[in-house]
C-alpha positions as CSV (number, residue, x, y, z in Angstrom):
1,M,-56.0,82.9,-136.9
2,V,-53.7,84.8,-139.5
3,H,-55.7,86.9,-142.0
4,K,-54.4,86.3,-145.7
5,T,-54.0,90.0,-146.2
6,E,-51.4,89.9,-143.3
7,K,-47.7,89.0,-143.6
8,I,-45.3,86.8,-141.7
9,T,-43.7,88.6,-138.8
10,M,-41.0,87.5,-136.4
11,L,-43.9,86.5,-133.8
12,H,-44.7,83.7,-136.2
13,G,-41.3,81.7,-134.8
14,A,-41.4,83.0,-131.8
15,G,-43.6,80.0,-129.8
16,G,-46.6,81.2,-128.1
17,T,-50.6,81.8,-129.6
18,V,-49.1,83.5,-132.8
19,M,-46.9,80.5,-133.9
20,H,-49.1,77.9,-132.9
21,D,-52.1,79.4,-134.9
22,L,-50.0,79.8,-138.1
23,V,-48.8,76.0,-137.5
24,K,-52.4,74.7,-137.0
25,N,-54.5,76.8,-139.2
26,Y,-51.8,76.5,-142.5
27,I,-49.1,73.6,-141.8
28,V,-51.0,71.5,-140.4
29,K,-54.3,72.1,-142.1
30,A,-52.3,71.7,-145.8
31,F,-50.8,68.2,-144.8
32,T,-53.4,66.8,-142.3
33,G,-54.9,63.2,-143.6
34,I,-51.5,62.8,-145.8
35,G,-49.5,59.7,-145.0
36,N,-49.6,57.1,-142.4
37,A,-48.7,57.7,-139.0
38,E,-49.3,56.5,-135.4
39,I,-48.4,59.8,-134.0
40,P,-49.1,62.2,-136.9
41,L,-48.3,65.9,-137.9
42,E,-51.7,67.0,-136.6
43,A,-51.0,65.8,-132.9
44,M,-48.2,68.7,-133.1
45,D,-46.0,66.6,-130.4
46,D,-42.4,67.2,-130.5
47,A,-41.9,64.5,-133.1
48,A,-43.8,62.2,-135.2
49,V,-44.2,58.3,-135.1
50,V,-44.0,56.3,-138.2
51,G,-43.6,52.6,-138.3
52,D,-41.9,52.7,-134.9
53,I,-39.6,55.0,-135.6
54,V,-39.6,58.6,-134.1
55,L,-38.9,61.0,-136.7
56,K,-37.9,65.1,-136.2
57,S,-36.7,67.6,-138.2
58,D,-35.6,70.9,-136.8
59,S,-34.2,74.1,-138.0
60,H,-32.0,76.4,-136.5
61,A,-31.5,80.1,-137.0
62,V,-30.1,81.6,-133.6
63,K,-28.7,85.0,-133.8
64,P,-25.8,85.4,-133.0
65,I,-24.4,82.1,-133.9
66,F,-22.1,82.5,-130.7
67,F,-23.3,82.9,-127.2
68,P,-22.2,82.3,-123.4
69,G,-22.3,78.6,-123.3
70,G,-22.9,77.4,-126.9
71,D,-23.5,78.4,-130.4
72,I,-25.9,77.0,-133.3
73,G,-24.3,74.0,-134.0
74,R,-24.9,72.7,-130.3
75,I,-28.5,74.3,-130.2
76,A,-29.0,72.3,-133.6
77,I,-27.9,69.0,-132.3
78,S,-29.1,69.1,-128.8
79,G,-32.8,70.6,-129.9
80,T,-33.4,67.4,-132.2
81,V,-32.4,65.1,-129.9
82,N,-34.2,66.4,-127.0
83,D,-37.2,66.3,-129.1
84,I,-36.8,62.5,-129.9
85,S,-36.1,61.8,-126.4
86,C,-39.6,63.6,-125.1
87,L,-41.4,61.0,-126.7
88,G,-39.4,58.3,-124.9
89,A,-37.1,57.3,-128.2
90,Q,-33.6,57.1,-128.2
91,P,-31.8,59.1,-131.1
92,F,-29.6,56.8,-133.4
93,A,-29.0,59.0,-136.7
94,L,-29.1,62.4,-137.6
95,A,-29.1,64.3,-141.1
96,C,-27.6,67.6,-141.3
97,G,-28.6,70.6,-143.7
98,L,-26.4,73.6,-143.7
99,V,-27.0,77.3,-145.5
100,L,-23.9,79.1,-145.1
101,E,-23.7,82.7,-146.1
102,E,-20.8,83.8,-148.0
103,G,-18.3,85.4,-146.0
104,L,-18.5,83.3,-143.0
105,Q,-14.9,82.6,-141.6
106,I,-13.6,79.0,-142.1
107,S,-12.3,79.2,-138.3
108,D,-15.9,79.8,-137.1
109,F,-17.4,77.3,-139.3
110,E,-14.9,74.9,-137.9
111,R,-15.5,75.8,-134.6
112,I,-19.3,75.2,-135.0
113,L,-18.4,71.6,-136.5
114,E,-16.4,70.7,-133.6
115,S,-19.2,72.1,-130.8
116,M,-21.4,69.5,-133.0
117,R,-19.2,66.8,-132.7
118,E,-18.8,67.2,-129.1
119,A,-22.8,67.1,-128.8
120,C,-23.1,64.0,-130.7
121,F,-20.5,62.4,-128.3
122,E,-22.3,63.7,-125.5
123,A,-25.6,62.2,-127.1
124,D,-24.1,59.0,-128.8
125,V,-25.7,59.9,-132.0
126,G,-23.7,60.6,-135.4
127,I,-24.5,62.8,-138.3
128,V,-24.7,60.1,-141.1
129,T,-26.4,62.1,-144.5
130,G,-26.8,65.9,-145.3
131,D,-26.7,68.5,-147.6
132,T,-24.8,72.0,-148.0
133,K,-25.8,75.2,-150.0
134,V,-24.2,78.7,-150.1
135,V,-25.8,82.1,-150.5
136,E,-24.8,85.8,-150.9
137,K,-23.6,87.9,-148.3
138,G,-26.0,89.5,-146.2
139,A,-28.9,86.8,-146.4
140,L,-28.7,84.8,-142.9
141,G,-26.2,86.3,-140.2
142,G,-23.7,83.9,-141.1
143,L,-25.4,80.4,-141.5
144,V,-28.9,78.5,-140.6
145,M,-29.0,74.8,-140.3
146,N,-31.4,72.0,-140.2
147,I,-30.8,68.6,-138.2
148,A,-33.1,65.9,-138.6
149,G,-33.1,62.7,-137.0
150,I,-34.4,59.3,-136.0
151,G,-34.7,57.7,-132.9
152,R,-36.1,54.1,-131.8
153,R,-38.6,52.3,-129.3
154,T,-36.4,50.9,-126.2
155,T,-36.6,48.5,-123.3
156,A,-36.2,51.6,-120.9
157,L,-39.4,53.0,-122.5
158,D,-41.4,49.7,-122.6
159,N,-40.4,49.4,-118.9
160,N,-41.6,52.7,-118.2
161,L,-45.0,52.2,-119.4
162,Q,-45.4,49.3,-117.5
163,V,-44.7,50.8,-114.3
164,V,-47.3,53.6,-115.4
165,R,-49.8,51.5,-116.0
166,K,-49.5,49.5,-112.8
167,N,-50.7,53.0,-111.3
168,R,-53.5,53.7,-113.8
169,E,-54.6,53.1,-117.3
170,L,-52.9,54.1,-120.0
171,Q,-53.2,53.4,-123.8
172,A,-50.8,55.5,-125.4
173,R,-47.4,53.6,-126.3
174,W,-45.2,56.9,-126.1
175,T,-44.9,59.6,-123.7
176,L,-47.3,62.4,-124.9
177,D,-48.5,65.7,-124.6
178,S,-52.0,64.4,-124.2
179,N,-51.0,61.4,-121.7
180,L,-51.5,63.7,-118.1
181,S,-54.2,62.7,-115.6
182,R,-55.4,64.1,-112.4
183,G,-53.0,63.8,-109.7
184,D,-49.9,63.6,-111.9
185,K,-47.0,65.2,-110.7
186,I,-45.0,67.9,-112.9
187,I,-41.1,67.7,-112.6
188,L,-38.7,70.7,-114.2
189,S,-35.3,69.4,-114.5
190,G,-33.6,72.6,-113.8
191,S,-33.7,76.4,-113.8
192,I,-35.5,78.3,-116.6
193,G,-34.4,81.5,-118.1
194,D,-30.7,80.9,-118.9
195,H,-30.4,80.3,-122.5
196,G,-32.9,83.2,-123.3
197,L,-31.0,85.8,-121.6
198,A,-27.8,84.3,-122.8
199,V,-28.6,85.0,-126.3
200,L,-30.2,88.2,-125.5
201,S,-26.9,89.5,-123.7
202,A,-25.0,88.2,-126.7
203,Q,-27.7,90.0,-129.2
204,Q,-27.8,93.5,-127.5
205,G,-24.1,93.3,-125.8
206,L,-25.8,93.9,-122.3
207,N,-24.1,92.9,-118.9
208,F,-26.1,92.1,-116.1
209,G,-23.3,91.7,-113.7
210,S,-22.4,88.4,-114.4
211,E,-22.1,86.2,-117.2
212,I,-25.6,83.9,-117.6
213,R,-24.6,81.3,-119.8
214,S,-27.1,79.0,-122.0
215,D,-28.2,75.8,-120.6
216,V,-28.0,74.0,-123.9
217,K,-27.0,70.3,-124.0
218,P,-28.4,67.0,-125.5
219,L,-30.6,65.3,-122.7
220,N,-31.7,61.8,-124.1
221,Q,-28.8,59.8,-122.0
222,M,-30.7,61.4,-118.7
223,V,-34.1,60.5,-120.3
224,Q,-33.2,57.1,-120.7
225,Q,-31.7,56.3,-117.6
226,L,-34.8,57.9,-115.8
227,L,-37.3,55.6,-117.9
228,G,-35.2,52.3,-117.5
229,E,-34.4,52.8,-113.8
230,V,-37.4,54.7,-112.3
231,G,-40.3,54.5,-114.6
232,G,-43.7,56.4,-114.4
233,V,-43.2,58.9,-116.8
234,V,-46.0,59.6,-118.9
235,A,-45.2,63.0,-120.7
236,M,-42.1,65.1,-121.2
237,K,-41.6,68.4,-123.3
238,D,-38.7,70.7,-123.7
239,P,-39.8,74.4,-123.0
240,T,-38.1,76.1,-125.5
241,R,-39.9,79.0,-127.6
242,G,-42.3,80.3,-125.2
243,G,-40.9,78.7,-122.2
244,L,-42.4,77.0,-119.2
245,A,-45.6,79.1,-119.9
246,D,-45.9,77.9,-123.1
247,A,-45.0,74.3,-122.7
248,L,-47.4,73.8,-119.6
249,N,-50.3,75.4,-121.7
250,E,-49.7,73.3,-124.7
251,W,-50.1,69.9,-122.2
252,S,-53.0,71.5,-120.5
253,E,-55.0,71.7,-123.6
254,K,-53.9,68.4,-125.2
255,S,-54.7,66.5,-122.2
256,K,-57.6,68.5,-121.2
257,V,-56.8,69.1,-117.9
258,G,-55.7,71.7,-115.2
259,I,-52.3,72.2,-114.2
260,L,-51.5,74.3,-110.6
261,T,-47.6,75.2,-110.4
262,Y,-46.2,76.9,-107.3
263,E,-44.0,79.5,-107.6
264,D,-41.8,78.8,-104.9
265,K,-40.6,75.7,-106.3
266,I,-39.6,76.9,-109.9
267,P,-36.0,77.1,-109.8
268,I,-34.6,80.4,-111.2
269,H,-31.0,81.5,-111.1
270,Q,-30.8,85.0,-109.0
271,D,-29.0,86.7,-112.0
272,V,-31.5,85.5,-114.5
273,Q,-34.3,86.8,-111.9
274,I,-32.6,90.2,-111.5
275,A,-31.9,90.4,-115.2
276,C,-35.8,89.7,-116.1
277,E,-36.9,92.5,-113.8
278,M,-34.4,94.7,-115.2
279,L,-35.8,94.4,-118.6
280,G,-39.6,93.9,-117.8
281,L,-39.2,90.1,-118.9
282,D,-41.2,87.2,-117.4
283,P,-38.8,84.2,-116.7
284,L,-41.7,81.8,-117.3
285,E,-42.1,82.8,-121.0
286,I,-38.2,82.8,-121.9
287,G,-36.9,79.8,-124.1
288,N,-34.5,77.2,-122.5
289,E,-32.6,74.6,-124.6
290,G,-31.2,72.1,-121.9
291,K,-34.7,71.6,-119.4
292,L,-37.4,69.3,-119.8
293,I,-40.9,69.2,-117.8
294,I,-42.0,65.7,-116.9
295,G,-45.2,64.5,-116.0
296,V,-44.6,61.6,-113.7
297,V,-47.6,59.3,-111.9
298,P,-47.7,60.8,-108.2
299,E,-46.4,57.2,-107.1
300,K,-43.1,57.8,-108.6
301,A,-42.5,61.6,-108.5
302,Q,-40.5,61.7,-105.3
303,Q,-38.3,58.9,-106.7
304,A,-37.9,60.3,-109.9
305,L,-36.9,63.5,-108.5
306,E,-34.2,62.1,-106.2
307,F,-32.7,60.2,-109.2
308,L,-32.4,63.4,-111.5
309,W,-30.4,65.3,-108.4
310,Q,-27.6,62.5,-108.9
311,T,-27.2,63.6,-112.6
312,P,-25.5,66.5,-114.0
313,Q,-28.3,67.8,-116.1
314,G,-31.2,67.4,-113.3
315,K,-29.1,68.6,-110.3
316,E,-31.6,71.5,-110.0
317,A,-34.7,69.4,-110.7
318,Q,-38.0,70.3,-108.5
319,I,-41.4,69.2,-108.3
320,I,-43.5,72.3,-109.5
321,G,-46.8,71.2,-109.6
322,E,-49.5,68.9,-110.0
323,V,-52.5,68.2,-112.5
324,T,-56.0,68.8,-111.4
325,T,-59.4,68.4,-112.8
326,Q,-61.0,71.4,-110.7
327,F,-60.1,73.9,-113.6
328,K,-59.0,74.3,-117.0
329,G,-55.6,75.7,-117.9
330,V,-52.3,76.7,-116.0
331,A,-52.5,78.8,-112.8
332,M,-49.6,79.4,-109.9
333,Q,-49.7,79.2,-106.0
334,T,-48.1,82.4,-105.4
335,V,-45.6,82.9,-102.4
336,V,-48.3,85.5,-101.0
337,G,-51.1,83.0,-101.2
338,G,-52.9,83.7,-104.0
339,K,-53.3,82.2,-107.4
340,R,-52.5,83.9,-110.8
341,I,-53.3,82.5,-114.3
342,I,-50.2,81.5,-116.5
343,S,-51.3,82.5,-119.9
344,R,-49.8,81.1,-123.1
345,P,-47.6,83.9,-124.1
346,I,-47.9,85.6,-127.5
347,G,-44.6,84.8,-128.3
348,D,-41.0,84.5,-126.8
349,P,-39.7,87.8,-125.7
350,V,-36.2,87.2,-127.0
351,P,-35.9,86.9,-131.0
352,R,-34.1,84.1,-132.8
353,I,-32.9,82.2,-129.7
354,C,-32.7,78.9,-131.6
């Protein structure tokens, strides 16, 4: 818990235990019990549900605002779209709040807006309202922005849940962090670590021998097709700040289960692995912006995997683990035959990745 004499640090916004403690012990505590939501703030899922509408607000302060494979605008659209998608909903309207720093080049601003426009086309969702402010030079590093969005239930989600209920009991009406049960398989939709290393290379001017590019992209179209054409999905999450380690531990805590992962099944590009070894970083703790972990009933796991292989967003997908009740927390079966605990990180080792 954060002591009242302490001050906010960068760790409080970096995912992991420090940020989660801040959110739970201060923000959630301040607003619990206010309002009427099916999935409320205190559930701490990727988005909330109010009146059968999924609602999400996401702020972005990535530094620098341009990096290999993306920019702050593409992250902002993708991040909100993907969080709405993780509950099984289809985004249908976005709001954009821009805080611009005095001195920002108009050409850079236009480039970001065009990137946002392209991401909106990919996600098939538009920005319908917003707000713009300008602050003094030196305050922001260019600009920060907030994208809020709303999504709605689809027949794909309802069909998906029907498939789930043919295989096991499930009361939830959405794909939630707390839905996992013993035997469920864990699918990772692609390689990890690319986004965090791309931002780090831009921040520090590092050259890893090849250009590592961010994976940032909207995933809602892939999700809706998976739900509608295959089904059996019980939970989804994008492993952003804190990476795969943080996301899996959050699932474990909320579903009150253990998760066993397999080291040799987790896709990591070779250049990312080499860069992490050079810098002493754990790729499991590095944030991603275009990947999902997907919990699937075992009867549909292989079909879901083969479906993802046919999509551009999921062509590197793998079944990386399964849910167990033999222990609590997250563990990894290593390639040398032993097991190691995957703890929730204190925070993402790369600051301001989103």
